[in-house]
Each structure stands twice: as C-alpha cells, then as structure tokens.
OpenMM code with the backbone's topology and positions (N, CA, C; nanometers):
from openmm import Vec3, app, unit

residues = "UNK UNK UNK UNK UNK UNK UNK UNK UNK UNK UNK UNK UNK UNK UNK UNK UNK UNK UNK UNK UNK UNK UNK UNK UNK UNK UNK UNK UNK UNK UNK UNK UNK UNK UNK UNK UNK UNK UNK UNK UNK UNK UNK UNK UNK UNK UNK UNK UNK UNK UNK UNK UNK UNK UNK UNK UNK UNK UNK UNK UNK UNK UNK UNK UNK UNK UNK UNK UNK UNK UNK UNK UNK UNK UNK UNK UNK UNK UNK UNK UNK UNK UNK UNK UNK UNK UNK UNK UNK UNK UNK UNK UNK UNK".split()
positions = [
    Vec3(0.0811, -0.1173, -0.0034),
    Vec3(-0.0016, 0.0010, -0.0003),
    Vec3(0.0850, 0.1245, -0.0009),
    Vec3(0.2030, 0.1214, 0.0730),
    Vec3(0.2898, 0.2364, 0.0732),
    Vec3(0.3455, 0.2650, -0.0643),
    Vec3(0.3739, 0.1575, -0.1386),
    Vec3(0.4262, 0.1787, -0.2770),
    Vec3(0.3228, 0.2479, -0.3683),
    Vec3(0.2000, 0.2126, -0.3487),
    Vec3(0.0938, 0.2703, -0.4281),
    Vec3(0.0854, 0.4220, -0.3937),
    Vec3(0.0868, 0.4525, -0.2685),
    Vec3(0.0799, 0.5966, -0.2285),
    Vec3(0.1999, 0.6726, -0.2818),
    Vec3(0.3162, 0.6198, -0.2680),
    Vec3(0.4359, 0.6846, -0.3106),
    Vec3(0.4320, 0.6988, -0.4640),
    Vec3(0.3835, 0.5998, -0.5343),
    Vec3(0.3758, 0.6132, -0.6816),
    Vec3(0.2787, 0.7203, -0.7232),
    Vec3(0.1691, 0.7318, -0.6571),
    Vec3(0.0750, 0.8352, -0.6861),
    Vec3(0.1298, 0.9777, -0.6607),
    Vec3(0.2099, 0.9937, -0.5506),
    Vec3(0.2657, 1.1199, -0.5263),
    Vec3(0.3726, 1.1546, -0.6311),
    Vec3(0.4493, 1.0598, -0.6695),
    Vec3(0.5509, 1.0831, -0.7741),
    Vec3(0.4932, 1.1205, -0.9100),
    Vec3(0.3831, 1.0538, -0.9451),
    Vec3(0.3150, 1.0873, -1.0683),
    Vec3(0.2566, 1.2261, -1.0620),
    Vec3(0.1975, 1.2598, -0.9551),
    Vec3(0.1391, 1.3937, -0.9379),
    Vec3(0.2405, 1.4999, -0.9500),
    Vec3(0.3570, 1.4851, -0.8820),
    Vec3(0.4611, 1.5813, -0.8868),
    Vec3(0.5150, 1.5997, -1.0313),
    Vec3(0.5418, 1.4834, -1.0945),
    Vec3(0.5949, 1.4889, -1.2360),
    Vec3(0.5004, 1.5552, -1.3228),
    Vec3(0.3662, 1.5239, -1.3158),
    Vec3(0.2666, 1.5852, -1.3967),
    Vec3(0.2606, 1.7368, -1.3811),
    Vec3(0.2708, 1.7878, -1.2582),
    Vec3(0.2639, 1.9241, -1.2310),
    Vec3(0.3869, 1.9963, -1.2919),
    Vec3(0.5001, 1.9370, -1.2760),
    Vec3(0.6197, 1.9991, -1.3362),
    Vec3(0.6174, 2.0012, -1.4882),
    Vec3(0.5651, 1.8949, -1.5519),
    Vec3(0.5595, 1.8859, -1.6923),
    Vec3(0.4532, 1.9856, -1.7395),
    Vec3(0.3392, 2.0115, -1.6716),
    Vec3(0.2369, 2.1000, -1.7192),
    Vec3(0.2861, 2.2433, -1.7176),
    Vec3(0.3852, 2.2746, -1.6295),
    Vec3(0.4333, 2.4108, -1.6246),
    Vec3(0.5374, 2.4448, -1.7396),
    Vec3(0.5916, 2.3417, -1.7995),
    Vec3(0.6906, 2.3653, -1.9054),
    Vec3(0.6190, 2.4234, -2.0228),
    Vec3(0.6769, 2.5289, -2.0814),
    Vec3(0.6165, 2.5994, -2.1976),
    Vec3(0.7236, 2.6326, -2.2936),
    Vec3(0.7086, 2.6121, -2.4188),
    Vec3(0.8033, 2.6562, -2.5146),
    Vec3(0.8179, 2.8064, -2.5112),
    Vec3(0.9414, 2.8567, -2.5197),
    Vec3(0.9655, 3.0040, -2.5196),
    Vec3(1.0105, 3.0498, -2.6575),
    Vec3(0.9463, 3.1591, -2.7054),
    Vec3(0.9808, 3.2092, -2.8409),
    Vec3(1.1275, 3.2560, -2.8447),
    Vec3(1.1797, 3.3035, -2.7313),
    Vec3(1.3196, 3.3552, -2.7327),
    Vec3(1.4277, 3.2469, -2.7517),
    Vec3(1.3929, 3.1257, -2.7262),
    Vec3(1.4842, 3.0142, -2.7430),
    Vec3(1.4810, 2.9479, -2.8847),
    Vec3(1.3823, 2.9869, -2.9654),
    Vec3(1.3576, 2.9211, -3.0927),
    Vec3(1.3663, 3.0255, -3.2057),
    Vec3(1.3922, 2.9796, -3.3264),
    Vec3(1.3958, 3.0665, -3.4387),
    Vec3(1.2561, 3.1244, -3.4792),
    Vec3(1.2547, 3.2316, -3.5419),
    Vec3(1.1351, 3.2905, -3.5875),
    Vec3(1.0514, 3.1910, -3.6693),
    Vec3(1.1092, 3.1221, -3.7609),
    Vec3(1.0471, 3.0264, -3.8465),
    Vec3(0.9878, 2.9080, -3.7582),
    Vec3(1.0559, 2.8621, -3.6580),
    Vec3(1.0043, 2.7549, -3.5780),
    Vec3(0.8865, 2.8012, -3.4932),
    Vec3(0.8890, 2.9221, -3.4475),
    Vec3(0.7739, 2.9770, -3.3686),
    Vec3(0.6527, 2.9916, -3.4640),
    Vec3(0.6791, 3.0452, -3.5806),
    Vec3(0.5617, 3.0591, -3.6784),
    Vec3(0.5032, 2.9278, -3.7167),
    Vec3(0.5848, 2.8247, -3.7325),
    Vec3(0.5391, 2.6926, -3.7698),
    Vec3(0.4617, 2.6327, -3.6573),
    Vec3(0.4925, 2.6558, -3.5366),
    Vec3(0.4162, 2.6074, -3.4182),
    Vec3(0.2759, 2.6605, -3.4208),
    Vec3(0.2660, 2.7932, -3.4524),
    Vec3(0.1323, 2.8503, -3.4543),
    Vec3(0.0550, 2.7971, -3.5723),
    Vec3(0.1099, 2.7827, -3.6859),
    Vec3(0.0392, 2.7345, -3.8063),
    Vec3(-0.0005, 2.5875, -3.7877),
    Vec3(0.0823, 2.5031, -3.7279),
    Vec3(0.0630, 2.3604, -3.7103),
    Vec3(-0.0565, 2.3344, -3.6067),
    Vec3(-0.0550, 2.4199, -3.5000),
    Vec3(-0.1527, 2.3986, -3.3969),
    Vec3(-0.2786, 2.4802, -3.3997),
    Vec3(-0.2782, 2.5821, -3.4768),
    Vec3(-0.3980, 2.6722, -3.4895),
    Vec3(-0.4019, 2.7754, -3.3792),
    Vec3(-0.3822, 2.7275, -3.2591),
    Vec3(-0.3780, 2.8159, -3.1391),
    Vec3(-0.2825, 2.7506, -3.0392),
    Vec3(-0.1933, 2.8325, -2.9831),
    Vec3(-0.0916, 2.7758, -2.8927),
    Vec3(-0.0527, 2.8825, -2.7933),
    Vec3(-0.0176, 2.8411, -2.6746),
    Vec3(0.0362, 2.9336, -2.5718),
    Vec3(0.1891, 2.9181, -2.5743),
    Vec3(0.2569, 3.0293, -2.5854),
    Vec3(0.4006, 3.0278, -2.5922),
    Vec3(0.4568, 3.1324, -2.4917),
    Vec3(0.5706, 3.0984, -2.4244),
    Vec3(0.6349, 3.1934, -2.3451),
    Vec3(0.7036, 3.2988, -2.4354),
    Vec3(0.7078, 3.4202, -2.3813),
    Vec3(0.7662, 3.5317, -2.4608),
    Vec3(0.8847, 3.5991, -2.3929),
    Vec3(0.9446, 3.5296, -2.3026),
    Vec3(1.0612, 3.5779, -2.2293),
    Vec3(1.0272, 3.5944, -2.0750),
    Vec3(1.1109, 3.5300, -1.9952),
    Vec3(1.0866, 3.5365, -1.8489),
    Vec3(0.9526, 3.4681, -1.8157),
    Vec3(0.8798, 3.5309, -1.7202),
    Vec3(0.7532, 3.4671, -1.6791),
    Vec3(0.6298, 3.5021, -1.7679),
    Vec3(0.6555, 3.5814, -1.8792),
    Vec3(0.5471, 3.6227, -1.9630),
    Vec3(0.5065, 3.5191, -2.0698),
    Vec3(0.3829, 3.5173, -2.1067),
    Vec3(0.3330, 3.4223, -2.2088),
    Vec3(0.2122, 3.4821, -2.2709),
    Vec3(0.1700, 3.4263, -2.3821),
    Vec3(0.0494, 3.4745, -2.4477),
    Vec3(-0.0031, 3.3615, -2.5432),
    Vec3(-0.1273, 3.3768, -2.5801),
    Vec3(-0.1870, 3.2859, -2.6752),
    Vec3(-0.1804, 3.3369, -2.8124),
    Vec3(-0.1363, 3.2597, -2.9044),
    Vec3(-0.1227, 3.2988, -3.0408),
    Vec3(-0.2087, 3.2077, -3.1353),
    Vec3(-0.2682, 3.2661, -3.2356),
    Vec3(-0.3597, 3.1952, -3.3221),
    Vec3(-0.3213, 3.2098, -3.4708),
    Vec3(-0.3662, 3.1130, -3.5484),
    Vec3(-0.3369, 3.1094, -3.6919),
    Vec3(-0.4316, 3.2024, -3.7653),
    Vec3(-0.5628, 3.1941, -3.7252),
    Vec3(-0.6665, 3.2784, -3.7945),
    Vec3(-0.7847, 3.3005, -3.7023),
    Vec3(-0.8883, 3.3710, -3.7476),
    Vec3(-0.9972, 3.4162, -3.6695),
    Vec3(-1.0813, 3.2979, -3.6175),
    Vec3(-1.0770, 3.1839, -3.6787),
    Vec3(-1.1486, 3.0683, -3.6325),
    Vec3(-1.1140, 3.0274, -3.4893),
    Vec3(-1.0043, 3.0740, -3.4423),
    Vec3(-0.9532, 3.0325, -3.3042),
    Vec3(-0.9892, 3.1458, -3.2079),
    Vec3(-1.0582, 3.2507, -3.2437),
    Vec3(-1.1034, 3.3513, -3.1511),
    Vec3(-1.2485, 3.3371, -3.1172),
    Vec3(-1.2874, 3.3987, -3.0046),
    Vec3(-1.4241, 3.3880, -2.9636),
    Vec3(-1.5053, 3.4978, -3.0401),
    Vec3(-1.6361, 3.4849, -3.0345),
    Vec3(-1.7294, 3.5803, -3.0984),
    Vec3(-1.7058, 3.7155, -3.0383),
    Vec3(-1.6911, 3.8142, -3.1271),
    Vec3(-1.6700, 3.9509, -3.0819),
    Vec3(-1.5195, 3.9933, -3.0691),
    Vec3(-1.4325, 3.8985, -3.0949),
    Vec3(-1.2894, 3.9265, -3.0914),
    Vec3(-1.2395, 3.9489, -3.2366),
    Vec3(-1.1266, 4.0267, -3.2462),
    Vec3(-1.0660, 4.0502, -3.3695),
    Vec3(-0.9218, 4.0183, -3.3659),
    Vec3(-0.8569, 4.0041, -3.4778),
    Vec3(-0.7185, 3.9690, -3.4874),
    Vec3(-0.6250, 4.0868, -3.4816),
    Vec3(-0.5157, 4.0680, -3.4055),
    Vec3(-0.4127, 4.1678, -3.4002),
    Vec3(-0.2828, 4.0984, -3.4309),
    Vec3(-0.2031, 4.1504, -3.5252),
    Vec3(-0.0745, 4.0786, -3.5591),
    Vec3(0.0132, 4.0699, -3.4318),
    Vec3(0.0734, 3.9557, -3.4214),
    Vec3(0.1520, 3.9266, -3.2995),
    Vec3(0.3052, 3.9188, -3.3375),
    Vec3(0.3781, 4.0085, -3.2799),
    Vec3(0.5262, 4.0166, -3.2963),
    Vec3(0.5862, 3.9756, -3.1688),
    Vec3(0.6780, 3.8789, -3.1688),
    Vec3(0.7445, 3.8306, -3.0515),
    Vec3(0.8952, 3.8272, -3.0679),
    Vec3(0.9720, 3.8363, -2.9625),
    Vec3(1.1158, 3.8110, -2.9687),
    Vec3(1.1493, 3.6661, -2.9990),
    Vec3(1.2430, 3.6476, -3.0822),
    Vec3(1.2827, 3.5087, -3.1126),
    Vec3(1.4363, 3.5027, -3.1063),
    Vec3(1.4966, 3.3842, -3.1291),
    Vec3(1.6377, 3.3669, -3.1225),
    Vec3(1.7086, 3.4508, -3.2276),
    Vec3(1.6474, 3.4685, -3.3444),
    Vec3(1.7177, 3.5336, -3.4560),
    Vec3(1.6653, 3.6742, -3.4953),
    Vec3(1.5634, 3.7220, -3.4222),
    Vec3(1.5140, 3.8522, -3.4501),
    Vec3(1.4364, 3.9043, -3.3252),
    Vec3(1.4311, 4.0414, -3.3119),
    Vec3(1.3622, 4.0996, -3.1996),
    Vec3(1.2156, 4.1100, -3.2196),
    Vec3(1.1688, 4.1120, -3.3451),
    Vec3(1.0247, 4.1258, -3.3672),
    Vec3(0.9818, 4.0305, -3.4798),
    Vec3(0.9439, 3.9084, -3.4441),
    Vec3(0.9046, 3.8118, -3.5364),
    Vec3(0.7478, 3.8010, -3.5463),
    Vec3(0.6913, 3.8148, -3.6658),
    Vec3(0.5481, 3.7966, -3.6809),
    Vec3(0.5198, 3.6475, -3.6888),
    Vec3(0.4567, 3.6003, -3.5832),
    Vec3(0.4293, 3.4522, -3.5751),
    Vec3(0.2811, 3.4189, -3.5989),
    Vec3(0.1998, 3.5171, -3.6038),
    Vec3(0.0569, 3.4937, -3.6198),
    Vec3(-0.0215, 3.6045, -3.5621),
    Vec3(-0.1240, 3.5762, -3.4828),
    Vec3(-0.2146, 3.6830, -3.4304),
    Vec3(-0.2466, 3.6561, -3.2899),
    Vec3(-0.2931, 3.7595, -3.2234),
    Vec3(-0.3562, 3.7519, -3.0881),
    Vec3(-0.5106, 3.7879, -3.1072),
    Vec3(-0.5959, 3.7200, -3.0332),
    Vec3(-0.7360, 3.7533, -3.0311),
    Vec3(-0.7545, 3.8759, -2.9295),
    Vec3(-0.8202, 3.9769, -2.9796),
    Vec3(-0.8447, 4.0959, -2.8937),
    Vec3(-0.9933, 4.1170, -2.8841),
    Vec3(-1.0446, 4.1684, -2.7781),
    Vec3(-1.1826, 4.1987, -2.7534),
    Vec3(-1.2190, 4.3241, -2.8280),
    Vec3(-1.3234, 4.3227, -2.9091),
    Vec3(-1.3780, 4.4431, -2.9744),
    Vec3(-1.4436, 4.5329, -2.8671),
    Vec3(-1.4236, 4.6595, -2.8787),
    Vec3(-1.4767, 4.7542, -2.7863),
    Vec3(-1.6313, 4.7397, -2.7734),
    Vec3(-1.6982, 4.7019, -2.8818),
    Vec3(-1.8464, 4.6899, -2.8798),
    Vec3(-1.8888, 4.5763, -2.7939),
    Vec3(-1.8023, 4.4797, -2.7649),
    Vec3(-1.8418, 4.3651, -2.6786),
    Vec3(-1.8014, 4.3698, -2.5355),
    Vec3(-1.7385, 4.4806, -2.4935),
    Vec3(-1.6937, 4.4983, -2.3563),
    Vec3(-1.8095, 4.5014, -2.2637),
] * unit.nanometer
topology = app.Topology()
chain = topology.addChain("A")
for resn in residues:
    res = topology.addResidue(resn, chain)
    for name in ("N", "CA", "C"):
        topology.addAtom(name, app.Element.getBySymbol(name[0]), res)
C-alpha cells in the first residue's frame, strides 16, 4: 500500500512539473515559432521570463466579438518576429 501511495505522489509531482513547461519564443527561431502557430492553430508560448500569450493562426480560433491583432514576439534570430495573431476583444463587446 505504501508503494501505491508513493507512486501516486511521484506521478502527481511529475505531471505538475511537466504542465508548467512551456516553449519560449526567445529560445527558438522565428520560423520555428511561426510553424508552431500554423501547425496547432492556437498555442500558448512563453515570450521571455515569466510572460506568455496565446497565439492563433486565424480568426476561427477567436471567440465571438474578438478581432485579430498581428503578434510580434522576440525570437532567437530577431527581436520582432510575426508569428501569427492575438485575439483581442472588440470595444463593442466589452
């Protein structure tokens, strides 16, 4: 019974650590970051330090009343890489 409890604790700890891992745009090339957005449609990426954001391929990944804003992020090979879009709330829907 002790082994079962210990196993559950270890699995829980490893899952929590894994869930916190997030790809960072600053560690990857601009092309790799752009490809991640295109391949996933919508993805959360770190943008340096503790900051992160959700990036989308097109409007289908935004909620009703949101619009697209071009998303520029720092990457390994450039300071301002256009990787896709961010969904922003339209002032009419506030």
